[in-house]
N, C-alpha and C positions, 0 to 999 in steps of 0.2 A: 503494500499500500504505500502511496505518496503522502505521508503526513509526517509531522514533526515528532521527534522522540520525547520532547518534554514541553511544559507549558510556561516555562520561565522566559522564553523569548518569542517574538512573532513567528507564526507559521510561514515558512519560507521554501521555495523550491529553487535551488540554485541562486540563492540570494535575491530572489524576486518575490515580493509579498503578494499573495493572490488578492484579487479585488474582493472576493466573497469567501468568508471563513465560516465553515459549517461545523457544528458540534453534533455528533450522533450519540445519543444516550441509550445504553443497553443494560440489561441485567440478565442473570442466568435464566435461561428459558425463552430468550427473545426469539423473534421469528426471523429465520435466516433468509427467507426469500425477500421480506421487506428490506432488511439490512442491505442485501446485495442490490436490490433495485435502486435504492438511494445512492449507493456508492457508484454503481455503473452510470447512472445519470450524470453524476457530477464528473466522473472521469471522461466520459465521452464528450460532455460539454467542453472540457478543456482542450480537446483536439481541435476545436473551432477557433482557437485563439493562439497567436504566437507567444503569448505570455499566459501563464495559468490563470484562468478566471476563478477557479474553485480550489480551496484547500480544505482539509477537514481533520478533525480529531475524533477518535472514538473514546468515549468516556463511560466508565462502568459505574454502577450504583453500589457495588459491593466489593469487588476484588480485582486485582490486576488481570487475571485470566478469567474470561466470561465464556460460558457454554451456551450454545444456541439450543432451540428445541430439536434440531436434528443431531445434537451431540458433537457439533463442531466447535472446537475451542479457539477463541481468538485472544490476543493480547491487546488490552486497552491502553491508550496513551497515558491516561491518569484515571484516578477515581473520582467520582463526584463530590465526595466529602472534602477532598483536597481542594478541588476547584471552587466549591461553594464557600470555603472559608477564606478565600483570598481578598474579597472585598474591592477588587479592582473595577475599573470602569468597563464599558462594553468591549467585548472582545470577539463576539460572533455576530454575523448578519443573519444567521438562522440556526435554530436548535430543533433537532429531530429526535423525538421521544419514541423509541421502539422497545420499551421495557416490558417485562412480564410482571407478575405480582411482586409488590415490594412492601416492606414493613410500613406501618402507619408513621413511624418516626422519620424514616427515610423519605416517604411520600410528602410529609409536611416540609422537610428541608428542600425537597425537589421543587415543590410548589413555590417557595420563596425564591429559589434561584430562577424559575421560569419567569415569574412576575418581574424580577429585576431585569433579566435580559430583555424582556419585552419593553419595559419602560425605557430601556436604553436603545431601543431601535431594532432589536432582532425579531425575525419572524419565528413564531413558534408552531411546529407542526407535530401533531400526535398521530401515530399510525397504529392501527389494530388496538392491542391493549394499552398503548401509549395514550390513547384517547381518554382512558379513566384518569390518568394523571393530570391531563389538562382541565378535565371537569372538577377534579378534586381541588385544583389550584384556583378554581373560579375563573378560568380564562375563556370559557365558552358558554353560550346561552343555548346552543344546539349543537349536535355533533353527529357527523357521518360514523356509523357504527357497523361493524361486521355482524351479520345476522346471528352467528354463533355465540356471540357475547350479549344477546338481547336480554335474557332473563336476568343475568347478573347485573347488567347496567341499570335496568328498570328497578331492580330491587334496591340499588344503592342511591339512585338519583331521581327516580320517579318523574314527576312532571317538571321538576326544577331544571333539568337539562333534557329537553325532548331529543329522542333519537331520530336521525334521518337515515333512511335506507338507500341513500345515494352512494356513489362510489367515492366521492370525496366532497367536502364543503369547505369554501374559503371565505372568511369573513375578515377583510382588511388584513391584518398582520398575524392572524391565527388561522390555521387550516387543520381539519381532521380528515383522516382517510380510513376507510374500512379495512384496508389491507389487501393481500392477495394481489391479483394482476392490477387492481385499482392503483397500486403505488406507482406503476409504470405510467399510467395515465396522468396521475397528479404530477409526477416528476417531469414529464413532457411539458406540462402546462407550466410549471414553475421555472424551468430553465429557459423555456420559450419566452415567458414574460420578462425574465432578466436579460436575456442575450439576443432575443429576437427569434423570429420564426425559422431562420436558417439554422439556428442551433437546435431548435426542437425537431426540425426536419432531419438533421444529421443524426440525432439521438435515435429517432424512430428507424432510420435506414439502418443504423449499426446494430439496433436490437431487433430488427426485423418486425417492426410493429406496423401493421397495415393500417390501422385506423386508431387515432387517439379519442378515446370516449370523453365526452364533456362531463363536468362535475355533477350535472343534473341528471345523468343516467342512473337508472336504478340498478341495484345488485340483483343477480340471479339468487333467489333464496328459497328454501323449501316451503315457507309459509306464504309465498306470494300468491294471491288469488287473481291470477291473470285470465282474462276472458279473450278469445281470439277476435276482439273487435277490430275493425279496419278503419272506421271513421276517425280522423285525426282529432276532432273535438272530443269524442268519447275517450280516446286514448289519453289525451291531455287530462281529462277529468279523472280517469282512472289513476294517473300518475300522481295527481294532487292528493287523492284519497290514500294512496299507499304511502305517501310521504308525510301525511298528517294524521296519524292515527291518534296521537296525543301530542298537543291538543288537537281536537277535531275542528274541521271546517263546517260552516253551514252549507247547505245546498245552495243557498243564494250567493254565498262567497265563492264556492266552486264555479257557479255559472258566471259570475262576474269575471273571475280570473281567466276563463276560457273564451270570454267575449260574447256570451249569449245570455238570454233570459233563463229563469228557472224553468219556465214552461217549455221552452225549447230544449233544455237539458232533459227534462222528463221524456219528451217525445223521441229524442235521439237515442236515449238508453233503451226505451221500449223497442225501438226498431232494430238497434244493432247489438244490444246486450240482452234483449228479451226479459228485462226486469227493470224495476225502477232504480234511480240512482241511490235512493236510500237503502234499498235492499242490497244493492252492490257494495255500498260503503260498510253495511253491517257485515257481509261476507268477508271483506278484507279484515275487519276487526276480529272476527270469529276465527279466521285462519291464524292470525297472530296469537290469539289466545290459546289455541290448541298447541302451538309451539311452546309458549310459555309454561303450559301445564306440565311440560316434561321436566321442569326444574321444581324440586320439592322445596326450594328455598323461598318461594313466593306463595303466601296463602291464596286460595282461590278467590277470596273476596277482593284482595288487592289486585289480582289480575283482571277481574271484572272492572274495577275502577280505572286501571291503567289503559284498558281497551275501550273506554268510553261508555260503559253501561251503568245506569243510574243506581242499580242494586244488584246483589248476588242472585235474588230470585229472577229478575229480568234477564240477567246473563244466562242463568241455568236454563230458562224456557227457550231462549233464542238458540243457545248451543244445542239443546236437544232437538229442536226443530231442524237445525242445519245438518247435524252430524249423526242423529239417531241414538245418541247416548249422552249421559250428563257429563259435566266437567270432572266430577270426582271419579267416575269410571275411567275416563281418559288418564287421570293422573294415576290411578291404581295400576292400569295396564302398563304405563310407562315405568313403573317401579317393579314390574314383574309379577304383580298380583292378579288374581281374577277379580271380577266385578264385585264379589261378595267376600266378606271376612272369612279367612281360613288360615289354617297353620300359625295360629297365635296372633293374627292381625285382628285386633279387637275393634269394636265400634269407637271406643275412645281414641284409639290410635288413628282411625280413619278420619275422624273429625278434625284432626290436626293437619291432615294432608292438603 
């Protein structure tokens, strides 16, 4: 890797200081794909300039050697605790957080570090589980989230930080990314914004990326309730529904955002989706609730609230009508039980699920 061996002097390549200094923060269990995608984007972007545009440091949250989720060990340039105690001015133009789970104490220290760097002008980027750290630091009011972390994120943040099911979300100097291949799309956007479209095009060509997906494009996720509607206005309305499960939009707001009246929206859905927009919106929320029921960490009543239902009884009725079984039966099946108590699973135990 082309990075400096220590933090006591400016990052240089052959005595040339890069215009953009990036910090990549990792902890044991970090996602190797996301880490590599960020590094490759910066490395390839450097090929478009006679002088290095980017330099980077890898900073660990715990120890000098960090092990990825694939078991690959990397040597960090410094530990976060060393860096966070320096108290110096702005050193980075961007900070990428690709951490896995960290201790509450370290998370609090990391939050202070991220807020300080942002105040001093750095762009803060959370990727996959790194999004949790940005939310804990109070840096985001909404966040692009990998569908696989939905239940855990909702359990911790609820309505305070609405989850967005898009590839990545950028709000001024803070960005969040769901992870996976979406990191490639986000990095193409970021290096293109900084260095021009020629840099983005070179990165895509080198990485054999045929199409860069925009930030607003939805993730492919198991609980997506997609209908093969072809009318562009219906598709746009469905996208709004799927990205605004919490808080919900009114049908009037959806109609306004797609440029038609509510009555026109009703007619289009009846023609192209064979149901009302309200019914479709409910199916989106029910599909999400079924996914969340696989996590025993969230009470069923809380899932009902998170998915926009006014009460647990309302949720149970709608769920049964849609899936043919109640929410508790779904949870029991996800835990490996039958629908009725057996093998020591008591009614008292079931009531807590």
